[in-house]
C-alpha positions in Angstrom: 32.7 90.2 -134.6 31.6 86.9 -133.1 35.0 85.3 -133.3 36.5 88.4 -131.6 34.1 88.0 -128.6 34.8 84.3 -128.3 38.5 85.0 -128.3 38.0 87.5 -125.5 36.0 85.0 -123.5 38.8 82.5 -123.8 41.9 84.8 -123.7 40.5 88.1 -122.3 39.2 89.2 -118.9 36.3 86.8 -118.7 38.7 83.8 -118.7 40.2 82.7 -115.4 44.0 83.3 -115.5 46.1 80.3 -114.8 47.6 81.9 -111.8 44.2 81.9 -110.1 43.6 78.2 -110.7 43.6 76.8 -107.2 43.4 73.2 -106.0 40.8 72.2 -103.5 42.0 72.4 -99.9 42.2 69.3 -97.9 42.0 68.7 -94.2 45.2 67.7 -92.4 45.6 63.9 -92.3 43.4 62.4 -89.5 41.6 59.1 -88.8 38.4 58.8 -90.7 37.6 55.4 -89.2 37.6 54.4 -85.6 40.4 52.7 -83.7 38.2 49.7 -83.2 37.6 49.3 -87.0 41.3 49.7 -87.7 42.1 47.1 -85.1 39.7 44.6 -86.8 41.5 45.2 -90.1 44.9 44.5 -88.5 43.5 41.4 -86.8 42.3 40.1 -90.1 45.8 40.5 -91.5 47.3 38.9 -88.4 45.0 35.8 -88.9 46.2 35.6 -92.6 49.8 35.5 -91.7 50.7 38.9 -90.1 53.6 39.8 -92.5 53.7 40.5 -96.2 50.0 39.8 -96.7 48.2 40.0 -100.1 46.0 43.1 -99.7 43.1 41.5 -101.7 43.0 38.7 -99.1 43.1 41.1 -96.3 40.3 43.3 -97.8 38.1 40.2 -98.3 38.8 39.0 -94.8 37.7 42.4 -93.6 34.5 42.3 -95.6 35.5 44.2 -98.8 35.5 42.9 -102.4 39.1 43.9 -103.1 41.9 46.2 -102.0 40.7 48.7 -104.6 37.5 49.4 -102.6 37.4 53.0 -101.5 36.2 52.2 -97.9 39.0 49.7 -97.6 41.6 52.2 -98.7 40.3 54.7 -96.1 40.3 52.1 -93.4 43.8 51.0 -94.4 45.1 54.6 -94.1 43.5 54.9 -90.6 45.1 51.7 -89.5 48.5 53.0 -90.7 48.0 56.3 -88.9 47.3 54.4 -85.6 50.5 52.4 -86.2 48.7 49.0 -86.5 50.0 48.2 -90.0 52.8 48.9 -92.4 52.9 48.8 -96.2 55.6 47.6 -98.6 54.4 48.1 -102.1 51.3 46.0 -102.5 52.0 44.0 -99.4 50.6 44.7 -96.0 52.0 43.7 -92.6 50.9 44.0 -89.1 53.3 46.2 -87.1 55.7 44.4 -84.8 54.1 45.9 -81.7 50.7 44.7 -82.7 51.9 41.3 -83.6 52.9 41.0 -80.0 49.6 42.4 -78.8 47.5 39.9 -80.9 49.8 37.1 -79.9 49.5 37.7 -76.1 45.7 38.4 -76.4 45.6 39.9 -72.9 43.1 42.6 -71.9 45.6 44.9 -70.1 48.1 44.6 -73.1 45.3 45.5 -75.5 44.3 48.5 -73.3 47.9 49.8 -73.2 48.4 49.3 -76.9 45.2 51.1 -77.8 46.1 54.1 -75.6 49.5 54.2 -77.3 47.8 54.1 -80.7 45.6 57.0 -79.8 48.6 59.2 -79.4 50.1 58.5 -82.8 48.0 60.7 -85.1 49.0 64.3 -84.9 45.4 65.5 -84.4 44.7 63.1 -81.6 48.0 63.8 -79.8 47.1 67.6 -80.0 43.6 67.0 -78.7 44.8 64.8 -75.8 47.3 67.5 -74.8 44.8 70.3 -75.2 42.1 68.6 -73.1 44.4 66.8 -70.7 42.4 66.3 -67.4 39.6 68.5 -68.9 36.1 67.6 -69.8 35.6 67.2 -73.5 32.9 69.3 -75.0 29.9 67.8 -76.8 30.6 66.4 -80.2 29.1 69.3 -82.0 31.2 71.8 -80.0 34.4 69.8 -80.5 33.7 69.7 -84.3 33.3 73.5 -84.2 36.7 73.8 -82.5 38.3 71.5 -85.0 37.6 73.8 -88.0 37.6 77.2 -86.2 41.0 76.6 -84.6 43.5 76.6 -87.5 46.1 74.6 -85.6 44.0 71.5 -86.1 43.9 71.9 -89.8 40.4 70.3 -90.2 38.0 71.7 -92.8 34.4 72.4 -91.9 32.9 69.6 -94.0 35.2 67.0 -92.3 35.0 68.3 -88.7 31.8 66.5 -87.6 33.1 63.1 -88.6 36.5 63.8 -87.2 35.0 64.7 -83.8 32.7 61.7 -83.7 35.6 59.3 -84.6 37.8 60.8 -82.0 35.1 60.3 -79.3 34.5 56.7 -80.4 38.2 55.8 -80.5 38.9 57.5 -77.1 36.1 55.5 -75.5 37.2 52.3 -77.1 40.8 52.9 -75.7 39.3 53.5 -72.3 40.8 57.0 -72.1 37.6 58.8 -70.9 36.3 58.6 -67.4 32.6 58.5 -66.4 32.3 62.3 -66.5 33.8 62.6 -70.0 37.2 63.7 -68.8 40.4 62.5 -70.5 42.4 60.4 -68.1 45.8 61.7 -67.1 48.6 60.7 -69.5 52.1 59.6 -68.6 54.3 62.6 -68.1 57.3 61.3 -70.1 56.9 61.0 -73.8 59.7 60.1 -76.1 59.2 61.4 -79.7 60.0 59.2 -82.6 59.4 59.8 -86.3 57.7 57.3 -88.5 58.8 57.8 -92.1 57.6 54.5 -93.6 54.0 55.4 -94.0 53.0 56.2 -97.6 49.2 56.3 -97.0 49.4 58.9 -94.3 51.8 61.1 -96.4 53.3 62.6 -93.3 55.5 61.7 -90.3 54.0 61.2 -86.9 55.4 61.0 -83.4 54.6 58.0 -81.3 55.3 57.0 -77.7 57.9 54.5 -76.5 56.6 54.5 -73.0 53.5 52.6 -72.1 50.7 54.3 -70.1 50.0 53.0 -66.6 46.6 51.3 -66.6 43.9 51.7 -64.0 43.1 48.1 -62.9 40.6 49.2 -60.2 38.4 51.2 -62.4 35.5 49.5 -64.3 33.4 51.5 -66.6 31.3 51.3 -69.7 31.2 54.4 -71.9 28.5 55.4 -74.4 29.6 57.8 -77.1 26.4 59.5 -78.0 23.0 60.0 -76.5 19.9 60.2 -78.8 20.5 64.0 -79.1 24.0 63.4 -80.4 25.9 64.5 -77.2 28.5 62.3 -75.5 27.1 60.6 -72.4 28.4 57.9 -70.1 27.1 55.3 -67.8 28.5 55.6 -64.3 29.8 52.3 -63.0 28.7 51.4 -59.5 32.3 51.3 -58.1 33.0 51.6 -54.4 29.3 51.4 -53.3 28.3 49.3 -50.3 25.1 47.4 -49.5 23.5 47.9 -46.1 20.5 45.8 -45.0 18.1 47.7 -42.8 15.5 45.6 -41.0 12.0 47.1 -41.0 9.4 46.8 -38.2 7.0 44.8 -40.4 9.8 42.3 -41.2 
């Protein structure tokens, strides 16, 4: 009798049929580290030699013990999604575009390259299009949109970090104005497919045309206030000083 019950538990109704065995869903590929962190990794590789770098040396230069470190692997995938690096087996190279950026070391060149990098990940390109010339919602609201709206492909447990990293990266690339609006993007975008990225495991479109920079605007953006909502410091641009003499001197 006992053996019969055990057989039923294994082979009968109480056992889970193989057809119902499902793998855990994963969010669509998206940056899990900020653009600034990814840029630091690419700069570490550039300082080593830029092309065909040993990944252990790159990881150590970036502050990790080895290329097998989980945080390094996540950061490497992010840098690849932003188009800062390429991989060839165990070797890592800085992308040709960013070799030029690091070589020139010019603030306007950095700004343009960062804004171009922001439009490479599928999720970021979609958000930049959806909120073009619109005010971004608070981080918590944006995170909610990321997992409620199925077109973004982000699971609920990953949405908060995804929203925070997007805000941080957009501010670093100077793509937000003082009111939290995304600055206007160039109207012409040429799509190209990047098929050489094994870490991202998907093709991404990227821009061939550089975005026009705003040289007259000076601003400093803070990503979060103590309550966790995005805030900004308004730059005192275009204000004039008038001295008004008083009767008492």
